[in-house]
Every structure is written in structure tokens, then in C-alpha cells.
Predicted model as a PDB file, atoms N, CA, C, CB and O in Angstrom, pLDDT in the B-factor column:
MODEL        1                                                                  
ATOM      1  N   MET A   1      55.300  88.657 103.717  1.00 46.00           N  
ATOM      2  CA  MET A   1      56.177  89.322 102.780  1.00 46.00           C  
ATOM      3  C   MET A   1      57.618  88.997 103.142  1.00 46.00           C  
ATOM      4  CB  MET A   1      55.932  90.847 102.777  1.00 46.00           C  
ATOM      5  O   MET A   1      58.054  89.274 104.260  1.00 46.00           O  
ATOM      6  N   ALA A   2      58.347  88.425 102.226  1.00 58.00           N  
ATOM      7  CA  ALA A   2      59.734  88.050 102.490  1.00 58.00           C  
ATOM      8  C   ALA A   2      60.653  89.218 102.164  1.00 58.00           C  
ATOM      9  CB  ALA A   2      60.133  86.800 101.673  1.00 58.00           C  
ATOM     10  O   ALA A   2      60.466  89.909 101.163  1.00 58.00           O  
ATOM     11  N   GLY A   3      61.646  89.430 103.020  1.00 65.00           N  
ATOM     12  CA  GLY A   3      62.613  90.498 102.804  1.00 65.00           C  
ATOM     13  C   GLY A   3      63.722  90.033 101.875  1.00 65.00           C  
ATOM     14  O   GLY A   3      63.914  88.838 101.650  1.00 65.00           O  
ATOM     15  N   ILE A   4      64.426  90.982 101.357  1.00 70.00           N  
ATOM     16  CA  ILE A   4      65.562  90.671 100.489  1.00 70.00           C  
ATOM     17  C   ILE A   4      66.772  90.427 101.369  1.00 70.00           C  
ATOM     18  CB  ILE A   4      65.835  91.820  99.462  1.00 70.00           C  
ATOM     19  O   ILE A   4      67.028  91.161 102.324  1.00 70.00           O  
ATOM     20  N   GLU A   5      67.512  89.381 101.029  1.00 77.00           N  
ATOM     21  CA  GLU A   5      68.712  89.069 101.789  1.00 77.00           C  
ATOM     22  C   GLU A   5      69.902  89.061 100.836  1.00 77.00           C  
ATOM     23  CB  GLU A   5      68.573  87.702 102.525  1.00 77.00           C  
ATOM     24  O   GLU A   5      69.839  88.472  99.757  1.00 77.00           O  
ATOM     25  N   MET A   6      70.978  89.713 101.239  1.00 84.00           N  
ATOM     26  CA  MET A   6      72.163  89.733 100.392  1.00 84.00           C  
ATOM     27  C   MET A   6      73.399  89.743 101.273  1.00 84.00           C  
ATOM     28  CB  MET A   6      72.154  90.958  99.443  1.00 84.00           C  
ATOM     29  O   MET A   6      73.302  89.915 102.488  1.00 84.00           O  
ATOM     30  N   ARG A   7      74.558  89.557 100.663  1.00 85.00           N  
ATOM     31  CA  ARG A   7      75.813  89.582 101.397  1.00 85.00           C  
ATOM     32  C   ARG A   7      76.695  90.682 100.817  1.00 85.00           C  
ATOM     33  CB  ARG A   7      76.527  88.201 101.335  1.00 85.00           C  
ATOM     34  O   ARG A   7      76.772  90.871  99.603  1.00 85.00           O  
ATOM     35  N   LEU A   8      77.361  91.405 101.725  1.00 80.00           N  
ATOM     36  CA  LEU A   8      78.286  92.464 101.316  1.00 80.00           C  
ATOM     37  C   LEU A   8      79.496  92.370 102.231  1.00 80.00           C  
ATOM     38  CB  LEU A   8      77.616  93.898 101.385  1.00 80.00           C  
ATOM     39  O   LEU A   8      79.383  92.553 103.443  1.00 80.00           O  
ATOM     40  N   GLY A   9      80.644  92.088 101.651  1.00 77.00           N  
ATOM     41  CA  GLY A   9      81.854  91.976 102.453  1.00 77.00           C  
ATOM     42  C   GLY A   9      81.780  90.868 103.480  1.00 77.00           C  
ATOM     43  O   GLY A   9      82.337  90.993 104.570  1.00 77.00           O  
ATOM     44  N   GLY A  10      81.100  89.790 103.146  1.00 82.00           N  
ATOM     45  CA  GLY A  10      80.980  88.661 104.058  1.00 82.00           C  
ATOM     46  C   GLY A  10      79.909  88.816 105.119  1.00 82.00           C  
ATOM     47  O   GLY A  10      79.743  87.934 105.962  1.00 82.00           O  
ATOM     48  N   ARG A  11      79.180  89.921 105.092  1.00 82.00           N  
ATOM     49  CA  ARG A  11      78.125  90.144 106.087  1.00 82.00           C  
ATOM     50  C   ARG A  11      76.752  89.990 105.430  1.00 82.00           C  
ATOM     51  CB  ARG A  11      78.264  91.554 106.735  1.00 82.00           C  
ATOM     52  O   ARG A  11      76.550  90.366 104.276  1.00 82.00           O  
ATOM     53  N   LYS A  12      75.834  89.439 106.182  1.00 88.00           N  
ATOM     54  CA  LYS A  12      74.466  89.285 105.687  1.00 88.00           C  
ATOM     55  C   LYS A  12      73.724  90.595 105.905  1.00 88.00           C  
ATOM     56  CB  LYS A  12      73.732  88.101 106.398  1.00 88.00           C  
ATOM     57  O   LYS A  12      73.677  91.111 107.021  1.00 88.00           O  
ATOM     58  N   ILE A  13      73.147  91.128 104.842  1.00 87.00           N  
ATOM     59  CA  ILE A  13      72.405  92.391 104.895  1.00 87.00           C  
ATOM     60  C   ILE A  13      70.918  92.067 104.832  1.00 87.00           C  
ATOM     61  CB  ILE A  13      72.824  93.358 103.725  1.00 87.00           C  
ATOM     62  O   ILE A  13      70.456  91.372 103.928  1.00 87.00           O  
ATOM     63  N   THR A  14      70.180  92.583 105.806  1.00 85.00           N  
ATOM     64  CA  THR A  14      68.751  92.264 105.837  1.00 85.00           C  
ATOM     65  C   THR A  14      67.856  93.502 105.840  1.00 85.00           C  
ATOM     66  CB  THR A  14      68.446  91.427 107.049  1.00 85.00           C  
ATOM     67  O   THR A  14      66.632  93.382 105.789  1.00 85.00           O  
ATOM     68  N   SER A  15      68.469  94.708 105.900  1.00 85.00           N  
ATOM     69  CA  SER A  15      67.628  95.907 105.891  1.00 85.00           C  
ATOM     70  C   SER A  15      68.321  97.022 105.111  1.00 85.00           C  
ATOM     71  CB  SER A  15      67.315  96.371 107.339  1.00 85.00           C  
ATOM     72  O   SER A  15      69.530  96.989 104.886  1.00 85.00           O  
ATOM     73  N   ALA A  16      67.535  97.991 104.712  1.00 86.00           N  
ATOM     74  CA  ALA A  16      68.074  99.116 103.948  1.00 86.00           C  
ATOM     75  C   ALA A  16      69.058  99.932 104.779  1.00 86.00           C  
ATOM     76  CB  ALA A  16      66.940 100.014 103.453  1.00 86.00           C  
ATOM     77  O   ALA A  16      70.079 100.387 104.263  1.00 86.00           O  
ATOM     78  N   SER A  17      68.755 100.119 106.062  1.00 90.00           N  
ATOM     79  CA  SER A  17      69.661 100.905 106.895  1.00 90.00           C  
ATOM     80  C   SER A  17      70.982 100.169 107.103  1.00 90.00           C  
ATOM     81  CB  SER A  17      69.010 101.217 108.250  1.00 90.00           C  
ATOM     82  O   SER A  17      72.038 100.799 107.165  1.00 90.00           O  
ATOM     83  N   GLN A  18      70.934  98.864 107.208  1.00 89.00           N  
ATOM     84  CA  GLN A  18      72.160  98.086 107.347  1.00 89.00           C  
ATOM     85  C   GLN A  18      72.972  98.149 106.052  1.00 89.00           C  
ATOM     86  CB  GLN A  18      71.835  96.620 107.713  1.00 89.00           C  
ATOM     87  O   GLN A  18      74.199  98.247 106.094  1.00 89.00           O  
ATOM     88  N   LEU A  19      72.302  98.093 104.916  1.00 88.00           N  
ATOM     89  CA  LEU A  19      72.978  98.222 103.627  1.00 88.00           C  
ATOM     90  C   LEU A  19      73.663  99.582 103.522  1.00 88.00           C  
ATOM     91  CB  LEU A  19      71.977  98.033 102.466  1.00 88.00           C  
ATOM     92  O   LEU A  19      74.802  99.672 103.065  1.00 88.00           O  
ATOM     93  N   GLN A  20      72.977 100.629 103.941  1.00 92.00           N  
ATOM     94  CA  GLN A  20      73.555 101.968 103.906  1.00 92.00           C  
ATOM     95  C   GLN A  20      74.806 102.047 104.786  1.00 92.00           C  
ATOM     96  CB  GLN A  20      72.519 103.008 104.361  1.00 92.00           C  
ATOM     97  O   GLN A  20      75.826 102.594 104.368  1.00 92.00           O  
ATOM     98  N   ARG A  21      74.726 101.502 106.000  1.00 91.00           N  
ATOM     99  CA  ARG A  21      75.886 101.507 106.909  1.00 91.00           C  
ATOM    100  C   ARG A  21      77.070 100.756 106.310  1.00 91.00           C  
ATOM    101  CB  ARG A  21      75.508 100.883 108.260  1.00 91.00           C  
ATOM    102  O   ARG A  21      78.204 101.231 106.374  1.00 91.00           O  
ATOM    103  N   GLU A  22      76.813  99.589 105.731  1.00 90.00           N  
ATOM    104  CA  GLU A  22      77.884  98.768 105.164  1.00 90.00           C  
ATOM    105  C   GLU A  22      78.512  99.437 103.946  1.00 90.00           C  
ATOM    106  CB  GLU A  22      77.350  97.387 104.783  1.00 90.00           C  
ATOM    107  O   GLU A  22      79.730  99.387 103.773  1.00 90.00           O  
ATOM    108  N   LEU A  23      77.693 100.063 103.098  1.00 92.00           N  
ATOM    109  CA  LEU A  23      78.236 100.762 101.931  1.00 92.00           C  
ATOM    110  C   LEU A  23      79.070 101.965 102.367  1.00 92.00           C  
ATOM    111  CB  LEU A  23      77.099 101.213 100.990  1.00 92.00           C  
ATOM    112  O   LEU A  23      80.122 102.234 101.787  1.00 92.00           O  
ATOM    113  N   THR A  24      78.605 102.687 103.382  1.00 94.00           N  
ATOM    114  CA  THR A  24      79.354 103.826 103.909  1.00 94.00           C  
ATOM    115  C   THR A  24      80.673 103.360 104.495  1.00 94.00           C  
ATOM    116  CB  THR A  24      78.534 104.575 104.972  1.00 94.00           C  
ATOM    117  O   THR A  24      81.715 103.958 104.227  1.00 94.00           O  
ATOM    118  N   ARG A  25      80.644 102.299 105.291  1.00 91.00           N  
ATOM    119  CA  ARG A  25      81.859 101.758 105.894  1.00 91.00           C  
ATOM    120  C   ARG A  25      82.846 101.305 104.816  1.00 91.00           C  
ATOM    121  CB  ARG A  25      81.517 100.586 106.829  1.00 91.00           C  
ATOM    122  O   ARG A  25      84.047 101.552 104.923  1.00 91.00           O  
ATOM    123  N   SER A  26      82.334 100.642 103.784  1.00 92.00           N  
ATOM    124  CA  SER A  26      83.177 100.161 102.696  1.00 92.00           C  
ATOM    125  C   SER A  26      83.834 101.328 101.953  1.00 92.00           C  
ATOM    126  CB  SER A  26      82.354  99.308 101.723  1.00 92.00           C  
ATOM    127  O   SER A  26      85.018 101.269 101.620  1.00 92.00           O  
ATOM    128  N   MET A  27      83.066 102.382 101.696  1.00 94.00           N  
ATOM    129  CA  MET A  27      83.590 103.547 100.997  1.00 94.00           C  
ATOM    130  C   MET A  27      84.660 104.248 101.832  1.00 94.00           C  
ATOM    131  CB  MET A  27      82.455 104.520 100.661  1.00 94.00           C  
ATOM    132  O   MET A  27      85.706 104.634 101.310  1.00 94.00           O  
ATOM    133  N   GLU A  28      84.395 104.412 103.138  1.00 93.00           N  
ATOM    134  CA  GLU A  28      85.361 105.070 104.017  1.00 93.00           C  
ATOM    135  C   GLU A  28      86.659 104.287 104.093  1.00 93.00           C  
ATOM    136  CB  GLU A  28      84.777 105.244 105.415  1.00 93.00           C  
ATOM    137  O   GLU A  28      87.737 104.880 104.115  1.00 93.00           O  
ATOM    138  N   LYS A  29      86.572 102.963 104.132  1.00 93.00           N  
ATOM    139  CA  LYS A  29      87.774 102.136 104.170  1.00 93.00           C  
ATOM    140  C   LYS A  29      88.561 102.277 102.868  1.00 93.00           C  
ATOM    141  CB  LYS A  29      87.407 100.660 104.416  1.00 93.00           C  
ATOM    142  O   LYS A  29      89.789 102.351 102.894  1.00 93.00           O  
ATOM    143  N   GLN A  30      87.874 102.316 101.746  1.00 94.00           N  
ATOM    144  CA  GLN A  30      88.530 102.468 100.443  1.00 94.00           C  
ATOM    145  C   GLN A  30      89.274 103.805 100.380  1.00 94.00           C  
ATOM    146  CB  GLN A  30      87.492 102.373  99.291  1.00 94.00           C  
ATOM    147  O   GLN A  30      90.415 103.859  99.922  1.00 94.00           O  
ATOM    148  N   VAL A  31      88.630 104.883 100.841  1.00 93.00           N  
ATOM    149  CA  VAL A  31      89.260 106.205 100.843  1.00 93.00           C  
ATOM    150  C   VAL A  31      90.495 106.196 101.741  1.00 93.00           C  
ATOM    151  CB  VAL A  31      88.258 107.289 101.312  1.00 93.00           C  
ATOM    152  O   VAL A  31      91.554 106.692 101.355  1.00 93.00           O  
ATOM    153  N   GLU A  32      90.356 105.633 102.934  1.00 93.00           N  
ATOM    154  CA  GLU A  32      91.491 105.598 103.866  1.00 93.00           C  
ATOM    155  C   GLU A  32      92.654 104.787 103.301  1.00 93.00           C  
ATOM    156  CB  GLU A  32      91.054 105.012 105.214  1.00 93.00           C  
ATOM    157  O   GLU A  32      93.810 105.192 103.424  1.00 93.00           O  
ATOM    158  N   ASP A  33      92.355 103.647 102.686  1.00 94.00           N  
ATOM    159  CA  ASP A  33      93.412 102.827 102.084  1.00 94.00           C  
ATOM    160  C   ASP A  33      94.133 103.578 100.967  1.00 94.00           C  
ATOM    161  CB  ASP A  33      92.826 101.519 101.539  1.00 94.00           C  
ATOM    162  O   ASP A  33      95.356 103.501 100.854  1.00 94.00           O  
ATOM    163  N   ASN A  34      93.375 104.306 100.140  1.00 92.00           N  
ATOM    164  CA  ASN A  34      93.989 105.069  99.056  1.00 92.00           C  
ATOM    165  C   ASN A  34      94.835 106.227  99.587  1.00 92.00           C  
ATOM    166  CB  ASN A  34      92.913 105.600  98.115  1.00 92.00           C  
ATOM    167  O   ASN A  34      95.885 106.532  99.021  1.00 92.00           O  
ATOM    168  N   LEU A  35      94.391 106.872 100.665  1.00 93.00           N  
ATOM    169  CA  LEU A  35      95.186 107.940 101.264  1.00 93.00           C  
ATOM    170  C   LEU A  35      96.486 107.392 101.837  1.00 93.00           C  
ATOM    171  CB  LEU A  35      94.387 108.655 102.357  1.00 93.00           C  
ATOM    172  O   LEU A  35      97.542 108.003 101.671  1.00 93.00           O  
ATOM    173  N   LYS A  36      96.420 106.247 102.510  1.00 92.00           N  
ATOM    174  CA  LYS A  36      97.628 105.629 103.057  1.00 92.00           C  
ATOM    175  C   LYS A  36      98.594 105.273 101.936  1.00 92.00           C  
ATOM    176  CB  LYS A  36      97.274 104.372 103.876  1.00 92.00           C  
ATOM    177  O   LYS A  36      99.802 105.474 102.062  1.00 92.00           O  
ATOM    178  N   LYS A  37      98.066 104.751 100.853  1.00 92.00           N  
ATOM    179  CA  LYS A  37      98.900 104.366  99.711  1.00 92.00           C  
ATOM    180  C   LYS A  37      99.562 105.600  99.097  1.00 92.00           C  
ATOM    181  CB  LYS A  37      98.057 103.621  98.645  1.00 92.00           C  
ATOM    182  O   LYS A  37     100.742 105.561  98.749  1.00 92.00           O  
ATOM    183  N   ALA A  38      98.820 106.680  98.963  1.00 92.00           N  
ATOM    184  CA  ALA A  38      99.360 107.910  98.384  1.00 92.00           C  
ATOM    185  C   ALA A  38     100.376 108.566  99.305  1.00 92.00           C  
ATOM    186  CB  ALA A  38      98.236 108.887  98.078  1.00 92.00           C  
ATOM    187  O   ALA A  38     101.328 109.189  98.835  1.00 92.00           O  
ATOM    188  N   ALA A  39     100.182 108.433 100.612  1.00 91.00           N  
ATOM    189  CA  ALA A  39     101.090 109.066 101.570  1.00 91.00           C  
ATOM    190  C   ALA A  39     102.496 108.506 101.426  1.00 91.00           C  
ATOM    191  CB  ALA A  39     100.586 108.867 103.009  1.00 91.00           C  
ATOM    192  O   ALA A  39     103.467 109.260 101.500  1.00 91.00           O  
ATOM    193  N   GLY A  40     102.623 107.235 101.226  1.00 88.00           N  
ATOM    194  CA  GLY A  40     103.930 106.635 101.036  1.00 88.00           C  
ATOM    195  C   GLY A  40     104.723 106.552 102.327  1.00 88.00           C  
ATOM    196  O   GLY A  40     104.227 106.914 103.394  1.00 88.00           O  
ATOM    197  N   PRO A  41     105.960 106.072 102.228  1.00 89.00           N  
ATOM    198  CA  PRO A  41     106.780 105.898 103.423  1.00 89.00           C  
ATOM    199  C   PRO A  41     107.234 107.235 104.004  1.00 89.00           C  
ATOM    200  CB  PRO A  41     107.990 105.038 103.103  1.00 89.00           C  
ATOM    201  O   PRO A  41     107.527 108.175 103.265  1.00 89.00           O  
ATOM    202  N   GLY A  42     107.288 107.308 105.315  1.00 90.00           N  
ATOM    203  CA  GLY A  42     107.783 108.508 105.980  1.00 90.00           C  
ATOM    204  C   GLY A  42     106.736 109.559 106.276  1.00 90.00           C  
ATOM    205  O   GLY A  42     107.013 110.501 107.019  1.00 90.00           O  
ATOM    206  N   VAL A  43     105.549 109.432 105.722  1.00 93.00           N  
ATOM    207  CA  VAL A  43     104.488 110.408 105.974  1.00 93.00           C  
ATOM    208  C   VAL A  43     103.554 109.822 107.029  1.00 93.00           C  
ATOM    209  CB  VAL A  43     103.705 110.764 104.654  1.00 93.00           C  
ATOM    210  O   VAL A  43     103.028 108.721 106.863  1.00 93.00           O  
ATOM    211  N   ARG A  44     103.355 110.564 108.108  1.00 94.00           N  
ATOM    212  CA  ARG A  44     102.454 110.116 109.163  1.00 94.00           C  
ATOM    213  C   ARG A  44     101.047 110.594 108.866  1.00 94.00           C  
ATOM    214  CB  ARG A  44     102.919 110.624 110.542  1.00 94.00           C  
ATOM    215  O   ARG A  44     100.825 111.765 108.556  1.00 94.00           O  
ATOM    216  N   MET A  45     100.103 109.677 108.963  1.00 94.00           N  
ATOM    217  CA  MET A  45      98.704 109.995 108.698  1.00 94.00           C  
ATOM    218  C   MET A  45      97.916 109.776 109.973  1.00 94.00           C  
ATOM    219  CB  MET A  45      98.132 109.133 107.532  1.00 94.00           C  
ATOM    220  O   MET A  45      98.041 108.731 110.612  1.00 94.00           O  
ATOM    221  N   LYS A  46      97.102 110.757 110.348  1.00 94.00           N  
ATOM    222  CA  LYS A  46      96.254 110.642 111.530  1.00 94.00           C  
ATOM    223  C   LYS A  46      94.819 110.937 111.133  1.00 94.00           C  
ATOM    224  CB  LYS A  46      96.724 111.602 112.657  1.00 94.00           C  
ATOM    225  O   LYS A  46      94.549 111.866 110.371  1.00 94.00           O  
ATOM    226  N   LYS A  47      93.905 110.139 111.657  1.00 92.00           N  
ATOM    227  CA  LYS A  47      92.483 110.388 111.432  1.00 92.00           C  
ATOM    228  C   LYS A  47      91.985 111.216 112.612  1.00 92.00           C  
ATOM    229  CB  LYS A  47      91.664 109.037 111.280  1.00 92.00           C  
ATOM    230  O   LYS A  47      92.122 110.811 113.767  1.00 92.00           O  
ATOM    231  N   THR A  48      91.414 112.367 112.316  1.00 93.00           N  
ATOM    232  CA  THR A  48      90.870 113.231 113.359  1.00 93.00           C  
ATOM    233  C   THR A  48      89.372 113.374 113.131  1.00 93.00           C  
ATOM    234  CB  THR A  48      91.573 114.628 113.365  1.00 93.00           C  
ATOM    235  O   THR A  48      88.836 112.894 112.132  1.00 93.00           O  
ATOM    236  N   ARG A  49      88.711 114.030 114.057  1.00 94.00           N  
ATOM    237  CA  ARG A  49      87.261 114.207 113.875  1.00 94.00           C  
ATOM    238  C   ARG A  49      86.962 115.164 112.735  1.00 94.00           C  
ATOM    239  CB  ARG A  49      86.616 114.721 115.166  1.00 94.00           C  
ATOM    240  O   ARG A  49      85.841 115.186 112.226  1.00 94.00           O  
ATOM    241  N   ASP A  50      87.953 115.962 112.323  1.00 92.00           N  
ATOM    242  CA  ASP A  50      87.770 116.897 111.207  1.00 92.00           C  
ATOM    243  C   ASP A  50      88.221 116.308 109.876  1.00 92.00           C  
ATOM    244  CB  ASP A  50      88.530 118.182 111.475  1.00 92.00           C  
ATOM    245  O   ASP A  50      88.068 116.956 108.841  1.00 92.00           O  
ATOM    246  N   GLY A  51      88.767 115.110 109.875  1.00 91.00           N  
ATOM    247  CA  GLY A  51      89.260 114.494 108.643  1.00 91.00           C  
ATOM    248  C   GLY A  51      90.586 113.816 108.892  1.00 91.00           C  
ATOM    249  O   GLY A  51      90.749 113.114 109.890  1.00 91.00           O  
ATOM    250  N   TYR A  52      91.533 114.018 107.999  1.00 92.00           N  
ATOM    251  CA  TYR A  52      92.843 113.401 108.117  1.00 92.00           C  
ATOM    252  C   TYR A  52      93.909 114.486 108.148  1.00 92.00           C  
ATOM    253  CB  TYR A  52      93.096 112.414 106.956  1.00 92.00           C  
ATOM    254  O   TYR A  52      93.768 115.526 107.504  1.00 92.00           O  
ATOM    255  N   THR A  53      94.980 114.238 108.903  1.00 94.00           N  
ATOM    256  CA  THR A  53      96.133 115.136 108.891  1.00 94.00           C  
ATOM    257  C   THR A  53      97.351 114.317 108.495  1.00 94.00           C  
ATOM    258  CB  THR A  53      96.342 115.833 110.286  1.00 94.00           C  
ATOM    259  O   THR A  53      97.437 113.123 108.784  1.00 94.00           O  
ATOM    260  N   PHE A  54      98.290 114.978 107.831  1.00 94.00           N  
ATOM    261  CA  PHE A  54      99.497 114.318 107.358  1.00 94.00           C  
ATOM    262  C   PHE A  54     100.705 115.102 107.828  1.00 94.00           C  
ATOM    263  CB  PHE A  54      99.494 114.182 105.820  1.00 94.00           C  
ATOM    264  O   PHE A  54     100.707 116.333 107.809  1.00 94.00           O  
ATOM    265  N   GLU A  55     101.727 114.384 108.248  1.00 94.00           N  
ATOM    266  CA  GLU A  55     102.972 115.009 108.690  1.00 94.00           C  
ATOM    267  C   GLU A  55     104.120 114.400 107.906  1.00 94.00           C  
ATOM    268  CB  GLU A  55     103.187 114.830 110.224  1.00 94.00           C  
ATOM    269  O   GLU A  55     104.220 113.181 107.775  1.00 94.00           O  
ATOM    270  N   GLY A  56     104.981 115.259 107.389  1.00 93.00           N  
ATOM    271  CA  GLY A  56     106.153 114.815 106.651  1.00 93.00           C  
ATOM    272  C   GLY A  56     106.904 116.021 106.132  1.00 93.00           C  
ATOM    273  O   GLY A  56     106.524 117.163 106.390  1.00 93.00           O  
ATOM    274  N   THR A  57     107.969 115.764 105.402  1.00 94.00           N  
ATOM    275  CA  THR A  57     108.732 116.870 104.827  1.00 94.00           C  
ATOM    276  C   THR A  57     107.919 117.504 103.706  1.00 94.00           C  
ATOM    277  CB  THR A  57     110.116 116.384 104.302  1.00 94.00           C  
ATOM    278  O   THR A  57     107.014 116.866 103.167  1.00 94.00           O  
ATOM    279  N   PRO A  58     108.225 118.742 103.348  1.00 93.00           N  
ATOM    280  CA  PRO A  58     107.499 119.370 102.229  1.00 93.00           C  
ATOM    281  C   PRO A  58     107.595 118.553 100.939  1.00 93.00           C  
ATOM    282  CB  PRO A  58     108.040 120.776 101.981  1.00 93.00           C  
ATOM    283  O   PRO A  58     106.635 118.504 100.170  1.00 93.00           O  
ATOM    284  N   GLU A  59     108.733 117.917 100.697  1.00 93.00           N  
ATOM    285  CA  GLU A  59     108.887 117.089  99.489  1.00 93.00           C  
ATOM    286  C   GLU A  59     107.955 115.882  99.529  1.00 93.00           C  
ATOM    287  CB  GLU A  59     110.347 116.619  99.339  1.00 93.00           C  
ATOM    288  O   GLU A  59     107.343 115.525  98.522  1.00 93.00           O  
ATOM    289  N   GLN A  60     107.854 115.252 100.711  1.00 93.00           N  
ATOM    290  CA  GLN A  60     106.966 114.095 100.845  1.00 93.00           C  
ATOM    291  C   GLN A  60     105.509 114.495 100.634  1.00 93.00           C  
ATOM    292  CB  GLN A  60     107.139 113.443 102.224  1.00 93.00           C  
ATOM    293  O   GLN A  60     104.746 113.768  99.999  1.00 93.00           O  
ATOM    294  N   ILE A  61     105.131 115.640 101.163  1.00 92.00           N  
ATOM    295  CA  ILE A  61     103.751 116.110 101.018  1.00 92.00           C  
ATOM    296  C   ILE A  61     103.460 116.433  99.556  1.00 92.00           C  
ATOM    297  CB  ILE A  61     103.498 117.355 101.907  1.00 92.00           C  
ATOM    298  O   ILE A  61     102.372 116.131  99.065  1.00 92.00           O  
ATOM    299  N   GLU A  62     104.412 117.039  98.854  1.00 92.00           N  
ATOM    300  CA  GLU A  62     104.227 117.340  97.424  1.00 92.00           C  
ATOM    301  C   GLU A  62     104.051 116.059  96.617  1.00 92.00           C  
ATOM    302  CB  GLU A  62     105.427 118.144  96.879  1.00 92.00           C  
ATOM    303  O   GLU A  62     103.180 115.988  95.750  1.00 92.00           O  
ATOM    304  N   ARG A  63     104.886 115.026  96.900  1.00 92.00           N  
ATOM    305  CA  ARG A  63     104.750 113.748  96.191  1.00 92.00           C  
ATOM    306  C   ARG A  63     103.378 113.153  96.445  1.00 92.00           C  
ATOM    307  CB  ARG A  63     105.848 112.758  96.626  1.00 92.00           C  
ATOM    308  O   ARG A  63     102.749 112.610  95.536  1.00 92.00           O  
ATOM    309  N   MET A  64     102.911 113.257  97.693  1.00 92.00           N  
ATOM    310  CA  MET A  64     101.600 112.724  98.035  1.00 92.00           C  
ATOM    311  C   MET A  64     100.504 113.448  97.259  1.00 92.00           C  
ATOM    312  CB  MET A  64     101.351 112.841  99.541  1.00 92.00           C  
ATOM    313  O   MET A  64      99.589 112.814  96.735  1.00 92.00           O  
ATOM    314  N   LYS A  65     100.597 114.774  97.187  1.00 90.00           N  
ATOM    315  CA  LYS A  65      99.582 115.555  96.454  1.00 90.00           C  
ATOM    316  C   LYS A  65      99.544 115.147  94.989  1.00 90.00           C  
ATOM    317  CB  LYS A  65      99.866 117.071  96.570  1.00 90.00           C  
ATOM    318  O   LYS A  65      98.468 115.053  94.398  1.00 90.00           O  
ATOM    319  N   LYS A  66     100.711 114.902  94.398  1.00 91.00           N  
ATOM    320  CA  LYS A  66     100.760 114.487  92.979  1.00 91.00           C  
ATOM    321  C   LYS A  66     100.125 113.128  92.798  1.00 91.00           C  
ATOM    322  CB  LYS A  66     102.211 114.457  92.464  1.00 91.00           C  
ATOM    323  O   LYS A  66      99.448 112.890  91.798  1.00 91.00           O  
ATOM    324  N   ARG A  67     100.334 112.223  93.757  1.00 89.00           N  
ATOM    325  CA  ARG A  67      99.736 110.875  93.657  1.00 89.00           C  
ATOM    326  C   ARG A  67      98.216 110.911  93.779  1.00 89.00           C  
ATOM    327  CB  ARG A  67     100.313 109.960  94.740  1.00 89.00           C  
ATOM    328  O   ARG A  67      97.523 110.042  93.250  1.00 89.00           O  
ATOM    329  N   LEU A  68      97.708 111.916  94.476  1.00 87.00           N  
ATOM    330  CA  LEU A  68      96.248 112.014  94.678  1.00 87.00           C  
ATOM    331  C   LEU A  68      95.519 112.640  93.497  1.00 87.00           C  
ATOM    332  CB  LEU A  68      95.955 112.822  95.922  1.00 87.00           C  
ATOM    333  O   LEU A  68      94.294 112.546  93.411  1.00 87.00           O  
ATOM    334  N   ARG A  69      96.235 113.264  92.605  1.00 84.00           N  
ATOM    335  CA  ARG A  69      95.556 113.906  91.467  1.00 84.00           C  
ATOM    336  C   ARG A  69      94.996 112.902  90.510  1.00 84.00           C  
ATOM    337  CB  ARG A  69      96.497 114.821  90.730  1.00 84.00           C  
ATOM    338  O   ARG A  69      94.396 113.277  89.502  1.00 84.00           O  
TER     339      ARG A  69                                                      
ENDMDL                                                                          
END                                                                             
């Protein structure tokens, strides 16, 4: 029985668990990139075990919240 082989993000996927890991990694990277983009200049973003924290002036945080809507 031959397995299915595919490529995702330049990586060869040969199992369902590997596909799940790669899709999860891809989704997490997309979310992080969008958060960084929304944060804008001057806002510090930190990834913690509980999620993400942002530091900046109240005006910067408000602009970020509007960009995320």
C-alpha cells in the first residue's frame, strides 16, 4: 500500500500527524505575523506561555485594537 506524499511550505509530508503539525505551525505563524502587523511601530509584542502581551502607549494599543477588528 503506497502512502500519499505531498509538499507543504517546501516540506515533504508523509503522514497525517506530520500534516497536522505543519498546518498548526503554518496557522500559528500567520496569526503571529498578523498580530505584528497590527501592532505597528512602537508597540512591543512578547510571546508568553499564556499567549501574547503588548506594551505601548494607550493610543498605540487603541490603534492596534482597531486594526484587529
